N, C-alpha and C positions, 0 to 999 in steps of 0.2 A: 937498486931499483931507481930509475930516473924518468922524469918526464922528458920525452924525446921530441915530440911535436904536439901542437895544439892548433885548433882552428875554431874561432868564435864566429866566423862568417864563412861557412862552408859553401862555396859556390860550385860544388860538383867535384871537389877533390876526392871525396869519399862518399859512397852511397851505402846506407845500411840495408839490412835484409828486407825492409819494406819499401825500398826505393826512395827513402827520405834522405835529404842532405842537411842533417842537423849538425850542431856543434860536436866536436870530438876531441879527444886527447889520446896520445899514444905513450905507453910506458915501455921501457926496455930494461932487460936484465943485463947490466954491464959487468956482472961478476962472473965467477968461475963455477958457482954452485947453483942448483935450481932454487927458486924462490917460491914459497907458498903465498900466493896473492891474498888469500883469505885472512892473513894475519895483518893486513894493512887496510886503512881507510883513507879516503880522499875527501876533502872539504872544499866548498866553494867560498869559504871565508865569511859567510853570513850565518853560520851555525848549522847549515845542512851538511851532514857528512854521509858518506856512502862506503860501506864495507865492500871491498873488492870480492869478486866471486871466488869460491873455493877451487882454484885452479893452480897448477904448478907451471911456472914460467921457466923454461930451460935457459942456461947461459946463452946470451945473445938473442934470446927470444923477445918478441914484441907482442904487446897486448893493446888492442884498440878498444876504447870505451866511447860510447855515445853520451854526450852531456845534453840530453834532450827532454828532461823531466818526464820521460816515458818508461819508468822502471818496469812497468807491467809488460813491456815488449821483450824483456829477456834479461839475462844476467849481465849483459855488457852495456846496459842502459842506466845511467845515473839519474837520480831524482833532482837534478839541477841543470841549469844551462850555464854557459860561459858568458862573461860580460865582455 
């Protein structure tokens, strides 16, 4: 599992389901086996961590997460922003 891309200044590259252009990062499964994302957490380095949703990412699969401090918007929204 790798961080593939990230944007801390999203100027319209990606738009979330509410039409917002918040910070985001993308994870990719570079392996040959499915990965259970719920076994992993991501941190912003300041002590805030976020357990990834309980989803399976297939080999070659991509997971996009919004780093927007809006966790109540859904399971793909982290409780922190990118600097």
